Structures are given as structure tokens and as C-alpha cells.
N, C-alpha and C positions, 0 to 999 in steps of 0.2 A: 470409448473405453473408460469404465469407472475406476476410481482409485480409492483404496481403503487402507489407512494406516491404523493398526490396532495395538493399543497399549505399548507404544514405542518409548523405550528408555535408552539413552545413549550417553555414556560418560567418556571424557577424555582425562585420564588420571583422576584427580580429585574433583574435577569440574563436571557437573551434570548439565549437559547441553539440552537434553530432552528428558522430561520427567513424566512418564506414563501418559503420553500424548496419543489421542485417538482422533481421527478425522476421516470423514467420508466426502468424496467428490464425485457427483454424478457425471455420467458420460456427457461430453460436449460443453461442460462449463468452463469458464475462464475465472480462475480463483487467484486472489492475491494473498500471499503470506506477508503480513505487515507487522513490523515491530522494531524496537530499537536495536542497536548493535548488541550482540550477545543474547538475544531473546530465543535463539534456536531455529529461526526460520530457514537459514541456509542449510543447517544440518538436516532438517526435515526434508528439504528439497533433494539433497544429495542421497538420503536414504531411499526416497521414492525412486530416484534415478538408478540406484544400484552402485553409486560411487562410494557410499559408506554403508555399513551394515549395523543394525541395532544390536545392543547387548541383550535386550528383551523386546519381544513384540514381533508382529508380522506385517507384511505389506502384500496387498492383494490387488490384482488387476482383473476386473470383471469377475470377482469372486474367487479367482485362482490364487493360491499362495505362491508368490514369486520371490519370497524373502531371500532365498539362497542363490538366485540367478544374477548374472552379471548385467551391467548396463547394456551390453550388446544383445544379450538374450532377451532383455525386456523391451528392446526396440524403442528406446526413448530418444527424442530429439532434445539436445541440450544447447542453450545459447548462453554464453558467458558475457560478463560485463565488458571485457576487453577484446571482443570480436574473435580472437584466435584464428584469423585468416592466414593462409599461406602467402607470404609476401612475394614469392617468386612465381605465383600462379595468377592468371587472369581471373576476372570475375566469373566467367564461364567455367574455368577449370576448378575454381574453388567450390562452386555449387555442384559440379559433376563429380567431385572427388569421392564422396561416399558411395556413389553408384559404381564408379570405375574400379574400386578396390574390393568389391564383393567377389566371393569365390566364383569361378567361371560358370558353374552350373546355375548360379542365381543372378549373374550379371546381365543387365539389359544389353541389347545391341547398341551400336553407335548411334543409329538413327533414333532409337527409343530414348537414349540418353539426351541426344540433341533436342528432341521434341520436349522432353521433360524439363530440361534447363530453360528453354525458351519460354515455356509456359510459366515457370517460376519467375523468370525475369519480368514477364508481363505482370504477374501478381504483385511483385514488389516495386513495380513502376520504374524499372531500370533497363528496359529493353535495349537502349542505345549505348549501354556501357559494358557490354559483354566482354570486350577486348581490353578493357582497362585493368590496371593493377591496383591493389588496395591503396598504395601510396598516392594514387591519383584521384581518390574518392574522399568525400567529406566523412566526418564521423558518423552522421546519420545514414549515409549510403553504405558505409562498411557494415553497420549493424543490420541493415536490411539484407545484405548479402549473407551475413552469418545466419540470419533467420531462414533464408531460402536454402542454404546448405543443410540446415537441420531438417527442413521439410522435404528435401529431395529424396531421402531414404524412406519416406512414408512412415514416420514413427507412429507408435500406438498412442503416445502422449507427448506433449511439448512442454519442456521445463525451461524456465528462463530465470537466471540469477542476476538480479539488478541489471536488466538488459540496457537501461538507458542511463546508468549511473555515471558514465564517463562523458556524457554530452552536456552542452550548455542548456540553459533553461528553455530557450525558445525551441531548440531542436527536440528536446525531451517532450515538450507539449505536442509538437507536430507528430512525433513518432508514436506516442501513446494513443493518440486518436486514430492513427493509421493502424496500429495493432488491434484496436477494438474493431475497426471495419474489416480487417483481415480475418479476425476470428469469426465474425458474423458470416463470412463467405465460406470458410473451410470447416468450421464446427469441430475442430480437434480439441479434445480435452487438454486444457492448458493450465499450468500453475506458474506464477511468477513471484519472485521475492522482491520486496521493495521496503525501504524505510520512509518513502515519500507518501504521506497520507493522501495528498491531493491526487497523486498518480493512482493509488489503489482505489479511491472512491470514484474516480472518473472512468476507469477502464474495466474493473472487475464485475462479474455477476455476483460474486460473494467475496467477502473479506474475512480472513482469519487473523485476528489480532493476537499476537504472541508477546509474552513477557516472562523472562527468567525461566525459560524451558517449558512453559505451560501455555495452553490456549486460554485466553481470557474471554473471547467471544467469537462466534461465527455467525455471520448474517449478511444480508444485503447491505450495500453502502448506506441506504437510508436507515436500516436498523441500527448499525453500529454507531452512526453519527448522531441520530436523534433519539435512540433508545439504548444508550450504553449500559452494559451489564455491570460495570464496575467503575470506580473512580479512575483507575488507570486508563481505561478505554476513553473516558470522557476527557481526561487530561491530555492524552496522547493525540487525539484526533482534533487538531485545530487549536486556535487560541482560546484561552479560558481564564476567567478570574476565579480565584479560590478564596473563600471566606470560611470562618468558623461560625457556627450558629446552633440553634436548637429548633426542634419541631414540636409544636403543641396544638392539638386539635386541628391538624392538617394545615396549619399556618407556620411558615418558616420565619424565624427571627434571626437576622444576620448580626454577627458580632455581639452575642450575649456573653455575659461574664461566665456563666456556667454552660460551656459548650459541650455538646454530645455528638455533633455531626460536622462534616465538612460540606460546604455548599458551593456548587460549581455553577457559574453563569458565563455563557459565551458573550463576548463584547457586543455582538449585534442584538442580543436579547436584553440589553440594558437601555433604558431611556433616561433622558435628563429633563428636569422640570424646575421651575422656580418656586413652586409650592408643592407640598406633599399631597398625595392623592387619596390618603386614607388607608391605603394598603401598605405593603412592605416597602420601605424606603430608608435611605440614610443620607446624611449630609456629606458633601465633598467640596473640595476647592479645585478648580480647573488649573492645570499646570501647563499643558501644551495642546495645541490644536493643529492637526495636519489635514487641510481641506482638499488635498490633491486626490483625484480618483472618484469613483462612484460612491464610496462611503467616506465620510469624514471621521478620522480617527482622533478621539479625544482622550488625553491622559489626565487623570485627576488623582487627588490624594484624599482618601476617605478620612472621616473625622477622627478615626483612631490611628491614622498615620500610614496605612497600607496603600500602595498604588492600585489604581483601578483603570482598566482600559474599556472605553465605550466606542462603538461604531454606530454612527447615525446616517440615515439617508440624507442626501444633499438638501432635499426639500425641508426635512425636519430641522436641519441645522440652520438653514436660512430663516425659518420662521422663529427660531429661538434667539438668533443673533448673539450667540455666546461670546464671552470675552475671557481672555486669560486672567487668572487670579480671582475670577468671580466665584462666589459661593452658590452652590446649587444643591438640588436633591437628586439622587440617583435612584431609579425605580426599576427593579428587576421585573421583566415580563414573563420569564420562565426560568426555573432553576432545577438542578438535579442535586439531590441530597443523599449522602452516604454516611453510615455510622463511622465515627472516628476509629473505633477499635478494630474495624475490619479493613478500612480503606485508606486511612491517611498515610500510613507508612508506604504502601505500595504505589501511591500516586506520585511520590517524589521521583 
């Protein structure tokens, strides 16, 4: 089932949650709506679901305008952050609920419901917990049950609002990998909202980066991370150093007096040397070294006083034998440059 949002505008009083947003999601894709709080991602998801209605614009499923149809008529499966399981029902009863409350003429038989639920329990890897109650499950298990309940009614699309937001970091990591594997098995068109960049980049086929009610960029995880369309996207996706500079004959000069651009460099795209290499470089003094983990994190102070974060492979760090308070040269290996007049304000 393909999804298309066309020129969607939604206001809540004086606040514009979505400002003329258009988005196409091909059938079978797993798409992440990513952005900070207040960017409009949850409002867009709820409009796709039929839980909210736009002031302007249309929503189409497989090319059909369903803008005036309810969530039930759209046959969407919705998974919330806080599970919303029935505490007095077992795992089996929670998953079966959507099938059992259907009108009699559309309701499957008891045997059909039993078979469907057991197949879903196998899919979510909880076959042995059918008779337990939500209070007897871990957070990750409860979220799997909530997902199975959404899938039981065979929705046309699956929508997830911060599905792992209430879980600790380790469980989040396990469940997002599991969600990716599950989607590869069932191929249902799925959209999930998250503010976690790592989650979106790891799980989604495509990422929709949103900011202040607009879409900044749509692309594969590789596209949005390595080829950001704006300073906001670059700044939002992962750690970044921000400098002012100028561009002249395709060469970037960092921290020039007359600045016309903002220069972004990720910490792992900076190198450290004791001598300049003839290319772009600047002086800095090492303030702190954290050598735990696969990358050594170096904090330095640039010659003009701004902090700089550098991440070095362990082998490179050992070869340099860096010391705290040592003066060094920092060498950018790759930079992204945006004009100040267009990008600096939105990057904050």
C-alpha cells in the first residue's frame, strides 16, 4: 500500500505544526520520520493514520483520496510508545482483541483467531508467553505484543509513534534490529516516528528529516548522513564541529575574519598532526583525551578559543602518542560548507 501526503498544512491555534508538507512512500517501504520535538513528525503520522485531519491537503492510499476517512476505515495498525495493552487480558487475549470485536459477519472463527494469534506469537518470538499478563512481561516483550496486536487485524499500513521510546538503550537496540528483520519478512508499508538519529539510520529504508513543520530532506540513510541537503540536517545527524570560514577557488579557509559560510566537520573526519600538511589546517591545544572504546575521543581548543572534538582510530592515536596540553595541528579530511545567510540560523 503506497502512501501519499499532498500539500498538508495543520495548525493548532497560532502554531503551525505542518506547513505545506508533501511526501510519497512507496508500497513496502519502512520509513522513519526523524526530527526534534515540535518538528511536526507525530502530527504527520497521526494525519496519515486518520487520528488528525489536515486544514489543507490530502492523504492518498494507493492513489485513492482517503482524507475524510476515519482510522478504522483506513485499516491502519498503530503502535504507541506506551504499549496501551489491556492489563486484565493475557498476551493471547490482547493480540486477539481486534479480531474478536469485529462485526459478526467479518469476525473470524475461534479456530481461525487461535491460529492467527499463534502465528503472530511465533513471529514476535513469544510463543511460550501466551497466558501471561502484561505485568509479567518486560518492556521489550510488551512492545512486541503491542506490535502483534496491531498486525492481527491485517492493516493496510503500520504506523509506529516512538515505539521504543520508553525502553532502555540496550533493549532499544535489540528491538530496532528485530523490527528491521520483521519488516523484511512481512513487507508491510511502515512509518515510524523517532527523534533518535541512530535508530532511524539503522532501521529505515528512507529517512524523512523534519524541522519546524517542514521536510528538510528525504533520502536513504547514506544520503541524509553523507550528503545532507542543509546545515540543519548535517547538524542534527550525529556529532559535528561548526566553524565559520570562507570558500575561495574551491578551497575552504576555516575561521577567516571575513566569514561568509559555516563549515561543518564530523569529529571522525578530523585528523591530528604535529606539522601542517600544506592543505587546510589550524592550530589547537589538546585539553582532554578519552581512549576508551574503538575510537579515541580528543577534546581540543582551537587557536581562536572554540572547542573542537576529534575522533581517532586507536592505531592512529598510538602512533601519535598525544599528550594533554600539547599543541598540535588539526587537519580536516572532509567538510560540508553552507552559506551563512541561508543556513546558520536554522542550524541552531
